[in-house]
VOGU-3710 file (C-alpha; in Angstrom, 3 decimals, decimal comma):
1> xxxxxxxxxx> -31,921/-30,929/-65,649  -32,802/-27,403/-64,497  -30,353/-24,663/-65,289  -29,946/-21,304/-63,775  -29,391/-18,271/-65,912  -27,408/-15,204/-64,732  -28,231/-11,985/-66,109  -25,651/-9,225/-66,111  -27,711/-7,359/-63,300  -27,902/-10,475/-61,271
11> xxxxxxxxxx> -24,150/-11,167/-61,632  -23,497/-7,608/-60,387  -25,597/-8,094/-57,341  -24,015/-11,420/-56,489  -20,546/-9,922/-56,906  -21,351/-6,920/-54,894  -22,954/-9,105/-52,010  -19,832/-11,315/-52,138  -17,699/-8,281/-51,849  -19,544/-6,799/-49,064
21> xxxxxxxxxx> -19,442/-10,057/-47,170  -15,723/-10,399/-47,741  -15,271/-6,737/-46,519  -17,448/-7,092/-43,319  -15,685/-10,375/-42,614  -12,266/-8,738/-43,149  -13,155/-6,026/-40,741  -14,559/-8,379/-38,181  -11,393/-10,469/-38,420  -9,191/-7,408/-38,317
31> xxxxxxxxxx> -11,046/-6,202/-35,137  -10,536/-9,544/-33,463  -7,143/-10,338/-34,738  -5,632/-8,995/-31,487  -7,308/-11,637/-29,247  -5,025/-14,523/-28,697  -6,303/-17,773/-30,114  -4,909/-19,709/-27,113  -4,588/-17,348/-24,214  -2,113/-18,167/-21,211
41> xxxxxxxxxx> -3,275/-17,661/-17,630  -1,836/-14,101/-17,472  -3,797/-12,851/-20,453  -7,109/-14,473/-19,127  -6,571/-12,768/-15,681  -5,852/-9,447/-17,592  -9,138/-9,786/-19,336  -11,112/-10,641/-16,190  -9,582/-7,798/-14,508  -10,324/-5,162/-17,116
51> xxxxxxxxxx> -13,740/-6,449/-18,410  -15,015/-7,040/-14,957  -14,252/-6,558/-11,401  -11,731/-9,439/-11,133  -11,891/-13,176/-11,122  -13,704/-15,579/-8,767  -12,233/-19,042/-8,192  -12,846/-21,104/-11,358  -13,580/-18,071/-13,708  -10,239/-18,406/-15,418
61> xxxxxxxxxx> -10,698/-21,994/-16,195  -14,205/-21,351/-17,597  -12,934/-18,608/-19,956  -10,121/-20,968/-21,177  -12,714/-23,613/-21,811  -14,871/-21,302/-24,144  -12,004/-19,277/-25,390  -11,078/-15,656/-24,864  -13,026/-14,306/-28,047  -16,180/-16,081/-27,233
71> xxxxxxxxxx> -16,075/-14,795/-23,730  -15,518/-11,191/-24,946  -18,354/-11,571/-27,360  -20,563/-12,909/-24,697  -20,024/-9,918/-22,342  -20,611/-7,507/-25,222  -24,116/-8,890/-25,314  -25,274/-8,997/-21,716  -28,870/-9,604/-22,445  -27,898/-13,114/-23,662
81> xxxxxxxxxx> -26,293/-13,949/-20,379  -28,433/-15,714/-17,727  -28,112/-14,051/-14,367  -30,744/-15,765/-12,140  -28,733/-15,783/-8,935  -28,384/-12,085/-8,987  -31,971/-11,458/-9,954  -33,018/-13,536/-6,942  -30,907/-11,468/-4,658  -32,147/-8,158/-5,991
91> xxxxxxxxxx> -35,646/-9,244/-5,450  -35,170/-8,528/-1,724  -34,989/-4,709/-2,472  -38,580/-3,679/-3,367  -37,554/0,106/-4,050  -35,244/-0,819/-7,040  -38,392/-1,310/-9,388  -40,301/1,897/-7,995  -40,794/5,149/-9,874  -39,553/8,335/-8,460
101> xxxxxxxxxx> -43,138/9,384/-7,695  -43,716/6,098/-5,730  -40,549/6,641/-3,727  -41,467/10,243/-2,993  -44,967/9,446/-1,789  -44,236/6,296/0,059  -40,697/6,983/1,594  -39,349/10,552/1,259  -42,422/12,876/1,530  -43,763/11,311/4,846
111> xxxxxxxxxx> -40,339/11,958/6,635  -40,355/15,509/5,123  -44,008/16,265/6,374  -43,051/14,830/9,737  -39,966/17,100/9,971  -41,940/20,092/8,920  -44,660/19,328/11,414  -42,017/19,204/14,211  -40,474/22,429/13,092  -44,034/24,096/13,326
121> xxxxxxxxxx> -44,456/22,603/16,785  -40,977/24,077/17,834  -42,070/27,510/16,434  -45,352/27,370/18,324  -43,520/26,407/21,443  -41,007/29,334/20,958  -43,938/31,857/20,372  -45,696/30,517/23,519  -42,428/31,107/25,440  -42,037/34,555/24,191
131> xxxxxxxxxx> -38,881/33,769/22,102  -39,517/35,655/18,965  -35,771/36,054/17,954  -35,760/32,956/15,620  -39,146/34,017/14,074  -37,927/37,597/13,598  -34,902/36,191/11,800  -37,100/34,616/9,120  -35,679/31,189/9,638  -37,737/28,223/10,999
141> xxxxxxxxxx> -36,289/26,555/13,931  -34,610/23,148/13,364  -36,290/19,931/14,005  -35,814/18,314/17,371  -32,632/16,510/17,902  -32,712/12,689/17,521  -32,902/12,213/21,309  -36,245/14,222/21,342  -37,756/12,760/18,292  -40,786/10,618/18,739
151> xxxxxxxxxx> -40,549/6,897/17,742  -42,870/7,445/14,723  -40,608/10,252/13,495  -37,500/8,101/13,918  -39,143/5,304/12,020  -40,082/7,718/9,171  -36,570/8,939/8,952  -35,222/5,397/8,755  -37,687/4,628/6,047  -36,639/7,594/4,086
161> xxxxxxxxxx> -33,164/6,102/3,993  -34,231/2,772/2,639  -34,315/3,680/-1,143  -30,599/4,754/-1,081  -29,492/2,106/1,289  -31,132/-0,524/-1,041  -29,583/1,057/-4,115  -26,075/1,079/-2,689  -26,324/-2,556/-1,504  -27,682/-3,496/-5,066
171> xxxxxxxxxx> -24,731/-1,964/-6,656  -22,319/-3,969/-4,440  -24,366/-7,211/-5,226  -24,549/-6,521/-8,958  -20,753/-5,906/-9,345  -19,936/-9,041/-7,072  -22,359/-11,583/-8,318  -23,409/-10,648/-11,783  -22,187/-12,755/-14,720  -22,718/-9,628/-16,916
181> xxxxxxxxxx> -19,498/-8,210/-15,732  -18,746/-5,848/-18,502  -22,193/-4,434/-18,278  -21,498/-3,628/-14,627  -18,221/-1,980/-15,269  -19,870/0,141/-17,963  -22,652/1,266/-15,726  -20,179/2,504/-13,188  -18,085/4,101/-15,868  -21,153/5,934/-17,510
191> xxxxxxxxxx> -22,807/6,831/-14,234  -19,401/8,494/-13,316  -19,268/10,160/-16,782  -22,756/11,711/-16,201  -22,298/12,005/-12,455  -24,995/13,229/-10,155  -24,516/13,698/-6,229  -26,746/11,981/-3,913  -26,166/14,553/-1,282  -27,675/17,417/-3,172
201> xxxxxxxxxx> -31,358/18,019/-2,410  -33,901/15,983/-4,050  -31,426/14,072/-6,369  -31,747/11,179/-3,935  -35,429/10,814/-4,873  -34,559/10,430/-8,561  -31,259/8,419/-8,168  -32,836/4,982/-8,494  -34,809/5,825/-11,512  -31,816/7,701/-13,079
211> xxxxxxxxxx> -29,382/4,758/-12,896  -32,039/2,081/-13,831  -33,676/3,988/-16,790  -31,213/6,461/-18,123  -27,818/4,777/-17,558  -28,118/0,966/-17,478  -30,262/0,426/-20,696  -27,852/2,431/-22,753  -24,300/1,642/-21,805  -23,868/-0,611/-24,972
221> xxxxxxxxxx> -26,297/1,326/-26,961  -26,272/4,613/-28,970  -24,483/7,704/-27,270  -27,101/9,988/-28,546  -29,758/7,972/-26,786  -27,652/7,898/-23,582  -27,054/11,686/-23,732  -30,777/12,387/-24,157  -31,819/10,011/-21,349  -29,423/11,975/-18,924
231> xxxxxxxxxx> -30,350/15,383/-20,271  -34,127/14,592/-19,699  -33,616/12,969/-16,240  -34,914/14,815/-13,285  -31,725/13,728/-11,337  -29,473/15,546/-13,953  -31,962/18,441/-14,120  -31,875/19,018/-10,429  -28,148/18,459/-9,763  -27,099/20,896/-12,319
241> xxxxxxxxxx> -29,958/23,347/-11,622  -31,281/23,433/-15,055  -34,778/22,725/-13,775  -34,618/26,376/-12,334  -33,009/27,911/-15,436  -35,491/30,331/-17,151  -35,434/33,306/-19,527  -34,425/36,431/-17,730  -36,949/38,208/-20,119  -39,876/35,970/-19,141
251> xxxxxxxxxx> -42,819/36,821/-16,861  -43,742/34,940/-13,684  -44,267/31,305/-14,397  -47,915/30,194/-14,769  -49,477/27,487/-12,647  -48,992/24,385/-14,784  -52,127/22,827/-13,186  -54,232/25,795/-14,481  -52,715/25,449/-17,871  -53,726/21,793/-17,978
261> xxxxxxxxxx> -57,091/22,644/-16,577  -57,638/25,268/-19,323  -57,453/22,464/-21,961  -60,198/20,590/-20,365  -63,142/20,416/-22,838  -65,483/20,093/-20,158  -65,036/23,585/-18,893  -67,884/26,064/-19,285  -66,997/29,478/-20,960  -67,496/31,153/-17,608
271> xxxxxxxxxx> -64,987/28,851/-15,912  -62,486/29,228/-18,866  -62,541/33,012/-18,603  -61,992/32,901/-14,856  -58,869/30,684/-15,417  -57,551/32,804/-18,195  -58,090/35,883/-15,950  -56,042/34,271/-13,125  -53,244/33,272/-15,546  -53,208/36,814/-16,887
281> xxxxxxxxxx> -52,655/38,118/-13,305  -49,800/35,845/-12,960  -48,094/37,255/-15,824  -48,238/40,775/-14,527  -45,027/41,901/-12,664  -45,261/42,242/-8,866  -42,617/44,207/-7,199  -43,038/42,143/-3,883  -42,068/38,976/-5,610  -38,637/37,594/-5,296
291> xxxxxxxxxx> -36,470/38,258/-8,479  -36,590/35,747/-11,037  -33,762/33,043/-10,903  -32,956/33,603/-14,578  -30,467/31,801/-16,619  -28,337/29,123/-15,168  -25,132/27,886/-17,085  -24,354/24,981/-15,102  -25,803/22,276/-17,164  -24,877/23,956/-20,388
301> xxxxxxxxxx> -21,302/24,106/-19,367  -20,996/20,536/-18,090  -22,876/19,159/-21,179  -19,992/20,473/-23,362  -16,952/20,206/-21,060  -17,673/16,924/-19,403  -20,495/15,059/-21,188  -19,544/15,531/-24,929  -16,794/17,820/-26,393  -14,204/17,940/-23,469
311> xxxxxxxxxx> -11,998/20,662/-22,141  -10,028/22,645/-24,606  -12,224/21,510/-27,625  -12,776/25,008/-28,911  -16,030/26,183/-27,368  -16,271/29,534/-25,630  -17,983/31,220/-22,731  -20,518/32,670/-25,230  -21,243/29,146/-26,483  -21,897/28,060/-22,774
321> xxxxxxxxxx> -24,283/31,016/-22,434  -26,183/30,337/-25,686  -26,438/26,555/-24,982  -27,839/27,385/-21,492  -30,458/29,704/-23,202  -31,390/26,829/-25,643  -32,041/24,505/-22,635  -34,212/26,870/-20,717  -37,640/25,354/-20,091  -36,270/21,766/-19,680
331> xxxxxxxxxx> -37,509/21,294/-16,103  -39,283/18,951/-13,742  -43,047/18,541/-13,374  -43,929/18,574/-9,634  -40,490/17,980/-8,299  -41,600/17,756/-4,655  -43,890/14,724/-5,711  -40,946/12,939/-7,864  -42,324/14,222/-11,142  -40,686/13,567/-14,539
341> xxxxxxxxxx> -39,203/15,670/-17,277  -41,287/18,435/-18,835  -40,737/21,440/-21,222  -42,368/24,666/-20,085  -42,448/27,148/-23,067  -42,967/30,134/-20,510  -39,638/29,476/-19,032  -37,738/29,310/-22,412  -35,670/32,092/-23,867  -36,921/33,220/-27,158
351> xxxxxxxxxx> -35,056/34,359/-30,210  -32,091/32,647/-32,105  -28,965/31,430/-30,611  -25,726/30,350/-32,065  -23,499/27,613/-30,653  -20,170/26,612/-32,197  -20,977/28,736/-35,224  -24,370/26,869/-35,767  -27,493/29,058/-35,656  -30,503/27,725/-33,824
361> xxxxxxxxxx> -33,676/29,273/-34,947  -36,584/29,822/-32,235  -38,032/26,445/-32,015  -38,926/25,750/-28,341  -38,041/22,357/-27,111  -36,693/21,226/-30,440  -33,819/23,593/-30,047  -32,227/21,421/-27,178  -32,927/18,289/-29,116  -31,037/19,706/-31,953
371> xxxxxxxxxx> -28,141/20,885/-29,747  -27,847/17,333/-28,354  -27,736/15,969/-31,988  -24,993/18,270/-32,966  -22,880/17,669/-29,750  -23,294/13,843/-29,816  -21,862/13,540/-33,209  -19,107/16,183/-32,935  -15,608/14,967/-33,805  -14,356/16,347/-30,435
381> xxxxxxxxxx> -17,073/14,310/-28,648  -15,781/11,152/-30,380  -12,268/11,834/-29,258  -13,299/12,758/-25,597  -15,405/9,623/-25,159  -12,869/7,304/-26,839  -10,070/8,674/-24,645  -12,079/8,040/-21,389  -13,044/4,513/-22,516  -9,457/3,747/-23,308
391> xxxxxxxxxx> -8,401/5,320/-20,009  -10,688/2,955/-18,238  -9,621/-0,208/-19,993  -6,118/0,351/-21,104  -4,060/2,864/-19,329  -4,257/6,222/-17,477  -2,585/7,705/-20,465  -3,997/5,654/-23,432  -1,980/5,376/-26,707  -3,184/8,113/-29,120
401> xxxxxxxxxx> -3,346/5,492/-31,967  -5,909/3,585/-30,119  -7,918/6,719/-29,200  -7,980/7,753/-32,889  -9,179/4,379/-34,009  -11,915/4,291/-31,510  -12,987/7,949/-32,327  -13,176/7,067/-36,040  -15,358/3,919/-35,063  -17,595/6,270/-32,986
411> xxxxxxxxxx> -18,098/8,486/-35,972  -18,503/5,849/-38,369  -21,044/3,988/-36,429  -22,887/7,286/-35,356  -21,979/6,622/-31,756  -22,557/2,960/-31,379  -21,050/2,317/-27,942  -20,859/-1,429/-28,259  -18,704/-1,088/-31,296  -16,429/1,519/-29,750
421> xxxxxxxxxx> -16,045/-0,551/-26,606  -15,307/-3,584/-28,996  -12,597/-1,593/-30,788  -10,803/-0,801/-27,450  -11,115/-4,240/-25,741  -10,056/-6,272/-28,761  -7,165/-3,963/-29,741  -3,452/-4,811/-29,728  -2,850/-2,105/-27,219  -5,403/-3,783/-24,862
431> xxxxxxxxxx> -3,500/-6,982/-24,898  0,008/-5,428/-24,991  1,988/-6,766/-22,081  3,160/-3,369/-21,029  -0,374/-2,338/-20,137  -0,967/-5,396/-17,799  -1,336/-4,342/-14,151  -0,854/-0,722/-15,378  -4,097/0,430/-13,722  -4,553/1,016/-9,946
441> xxxxxxxxxx> -7,770/-0,202/-8,557  -10,277/2,490/-7,352  -11,683/1,603/-3,888  -14,764/0,183/-5,526  -12,715/-1,979/-7,712  -10,567/-3,202/-4,820  -13,596/-4,011/-2,488  -15,353/-5,751/-5,067  -12,364/-7,672/-6,435  -11,596/-8,827/-2,842
451> xxxxxxxxxx> -14,981/-10,267/-2,340  -14,800/-11,998/-5,786  -11,332/-13,359/-5,290  -12,336/-14,993/-1,957  -15,638/-16,085/-3,399  -17,352/-14,264/-0,411  -20,986/-14,760/0,327  -22,656/-11,431/1,080  -25,523/-11,735/3,512  -25,468/-7,955/3,961
461> xxxxxxxxxx> -23,610/-5,492/1,867  -23,690/-2,664/4,275  -20,070/-3,348/5,702  -18,946/-2,990/2,054  -20,792/0,262/1,676  -19,386/1,563/4,833  -15,749/0,475/3,739  -16,187/2,663/0,661  -16,952/5,668/2,634  -13,871/5,063/4,808
471> xxxxxxxxxx> -11,787/4,469/1,577  -12,793/7,820/0,331  -15,153/6,553/-2,412  -18,755/6,582/-1,123  -21,334/5,197/-3,491  -23,012/7,983/-5,517  -21,058/10,415/-3,252  -18,915/12,258/-5,713  -19,981/15,907/-5,262  -18,395/17,660/-8,302
481> xxxxxxxxxx> -19,651/16,911/-11,772  -16,444/15,410/-12,752  -17,253/12,261/-10,759  -14,477/10,034/-9,260  -10,931/9,995/-10,771  -9,975/6,708/-12,659  -6,329/7,378/-12,671  -3,752/6,161/-10,100  -2,671/9,614/-8,499  -6,094/10,026/-6,856
491> xxxxxxxxxx> -5,964/6,669/-4,852  -2,306/5,794/-4,168  -1,021/6,957/-0,699  0,162/5,102/2,455  -3,119/5,802/4,536  -5,234/4,487/1,724  -3,260/1,217/1,401  -3,489/0,696/5,179  -7,238/1,235/4,863  -7,367/-1,406/2,177
501> xxxxxxxxxx> -5,652/-3,874/4,331  -8,025/-3,108/7,240  -10,926/-3,856/5,083  -9,438/-7,159/3,947  -9,026/-8,037/7,592  -12,551/-6,983/8,351  -13,951/-8,923/5,479  -12,211/-12,190/6,370  -13,482/-11,717/9,990  -17,138/-12,068/8,651
511> xxxxxxxxxx> -17,496/-8,275/8,163  -16,880/-7,409/11,745  -14,623/-4,377/12,531  -10,965/-5,292/12,717  -7,762/-3,284/12,197  -4,191/-4,096/10,956  -1,273/-2,691/12,804  1,136/-0,195/11,443  4,861/0,059/12,070  6,448/-1,193/15,220
521> xxxxxxxxxx> 6,581/-4,433/17,296  2,887/-5,038/16,965  2,569/-3,920/13,218  4,056/-6,377/10,794  0,656/-6,523/8,837  -1,274/-8,318/11,710  -4,424/-7,542/13,522  -3,905/-5,140/16,424  -3,849/-6,657/19,841  -3,615/-5,140/23,201
531> xxxxxxxxxx> -0,638/-6,045/25,481  -2,713/-8,115/27,649  -4,845/-9,615/24,804  -4,398/-13,338/23,722  -3,784/-14,065/19,960  -6,841/-14,797/17,731  -8,279/-18,191/18,735  -6,604/-21,180/16,929  -8,501/-24,416/16,281  -6,991/-27,291/18,544
541> xxxxxxxxxx> -6,651/-30,803/17,083  -9,684/-32,810/18,239  -10,972/-29,836/20,064  -14,128/-27,505/19,378  -14,308/-23,942/18,423  -16,058/-21,301/20,428  -18,952/-19,252/18,941  -17,617/-16,755/16,318  -14,175/-18,150/16,216  -12,007/-16,992/13,197
551> xxxxxxxxxx> -10,590/-20,335/12,364  -13,448/-22,585/10,895  -13,074/-25,910/9,403  -12,840/-26,289/5,450  -16,228/-25,617/3,863  -17,521/-23,688/7,076  -18,330/-19,999/6,381  -17,363/-17,334/8,834  -20,340/-15,893/10,837  -21,312/-12,284/10,073
561> xxxxxxxxxx> -22,660/-10,108/7,066  -19,811/-11,302/4,781  -19,017/-14,944/4,828  -15,753/-16,420/3,537  -14,680/-20,009/3,587  -11,181/-19,235/4,662  -10,052/-22,770/5,392  -10,907/-23,949/1,702  -8,936/-20,893/0,398  -5,949/-21,362/2,755
571> xxxxxxxxxx> -5,997/-24,514/4,801  -2,855/-23,405/6,760  0,153/-21,220/6,328  2,377/-23,553/4,685  4,596/-22,921/1,614  2,142/-24,895/-0,436  -0,687/-22,799/0,698  1,173/-19,659/-0,040  1,911/-20,867/-3,690  -1,919/-21,698/-3,964
581> xxxxxxxxxx> -3,065/-18,233/-2,601  -0,572/-16,519/-4,816  -1,978/-18,437/-7,906  -5,605/-17,976/-7,014  -5,700/-14,353/-5,538  -2,696/-12,654/-7,406  -2,866/-14,519/-10,578  0,535/-16,150/-10,017  2,351/-12,883/-9,845  4,111/-12,012/-6,621
591> xxxxxxxxxx> 7,466/-10,141/-6,096  10,094/-11,606/-3,709  8,917/-8,878/-1,126  5,398/-9,706/-1,256  6,102/-13,435/-0,873  8,188/-12,644/2,282  5,548/-10,647/3,673  2,873/-13,166/3,229  5,180/-15,896/4,661  5,124/-14,068/8,015
601> xxxxxxxxxx> 1,399/-14,757/8,375  0,608/-16,995/11,442  -2,994/-17,702/10,614  -4,882/-18,313/7,273  -6,828/-15,160/7,774  -3,534/-13,258/7,883  -2,280/-14,896/4,867  -5,260/-14,046/2,709  -5,350/-10,520/4,147  -1,750/-10,056/3,218
611> xxxxxxxxxx> -2,347/-11,160/-0,110  -5,239/-8,886/-0,649  -3,309/-5,984/0,717  -0,274/-6,656/-1,445  0,924/-4,234/-4,063  0,015/-6,763/-6,841  -3,483/-6,781/-5,792  -4,036/-3,198/-5,865  -3,373/-3,178/-9,558  -5,505/-4,596/-12,538
//
């Protein structure tokens, strides 16, 4: 019989491994201990509302089948979740996979060139007519108004809008259709955290690449990697003007094409001397040139105030200035052609700098990387990021104990965002009943959750994109670096609630414009009708519906860009149907007032619209 001998060293290793296993298992169990082993319907609805954009019909049953802990673990590893239906829909949008340089050359630049050509023609016409006032003022004339544009110019302008239109529709489809709900929530969260504004200049040309390559791959990765990806992104460099920030002590910027050509080994000595001479001339001051743009503090300030440390974290204005100096030279290569990040030494501020008491010796581009390293792992950053994530998932004013635990996890794991997120969404605070329905949905969360609750088939997402504009939350449209607010005070008012009801009516009408009435005899939460207008068409027993009628049979989808099987969700307006809608749309929670309001509905569409417009549905 073979025996195994244990040396003292081997015994120590075995004991150590056993201890490590027990410790790791204990930590894992401690983390997951707050997840109910057998979750009731309200708990499942709570998780679906917080980790995603709300439940679709059948989602709650599927989660209960696999167990809440398994569902949360699945969502933390989205790459393991099949998402074929979404991938198929996204294939309709070719610009989603294009680089910024491709988008620039194929979509944006042709329209820009056509606009400039039209301006030149207008200028020539003005000169021919002897109208030199505009030219004397030094400003080019505006392009011709749309009514005077050629068909080709109108086509190019429409083509230039395609990348942003496709990006916006894709965001709606991802949030509505994706099985990877937590990933979509986090993409929205982190884009908002590292916000850029589509309406600022060339940001639109870099926006697709920014969300796809800088934000999405890193939402459950390492915070330092995410921070670096945004810092190097042309979208961020343009939005916060760092691409123009340069040393106030530097000379005129050399031509980067000449610098690259100078390194060409095929150059003859004479050619090399000629290029060097031209570059020398470029470095000489020229009194007729415009003054240098100099140092720009925008990115340095927002990097510390919003992206990392947070407000009142101890940094000073001098720290902002020094950070801005460190980041000079971080710019965009050929921005007019959709180029990428590049470091230009001739723009960089030389000398040593000091930020938060840490001295940075002169080291070119590496100074900026070291600054990002320091800020990413600063304790204030850990607290700031943990607070914002807890605010998104738990409450507008999250419990300090939870924030502290998440911040510790951030530092212990060196910024592992998956583990920080796990700490929050498996915490006792997350499952505490007092925090259920404590968050008010943003317009985006409302629109997407309404589509999911009704299992809407989105043929064209443009009505939902437009609805978000009307609700005050245009996609990629937050102008300030702070992004959109995640707290209730920004979104709760009477006008906003009426607009949400209007969207619900529109969606249930197939995406066609509809409006709910306000106070008065024609209000009562029903679609507006003129005094001489008949009520919405009703289906007669044994009769046929007219084209576009709003009362289809069960299983029949509405016509229009957003198709909802109304009759399956609400066959009629009976008490039994009201109970069914309250269970499926409101998670079984409805006040007496809400139930009485819904009971006044005279059509299935009105019943569903009133449920979607109820106070209960505005919360998550």
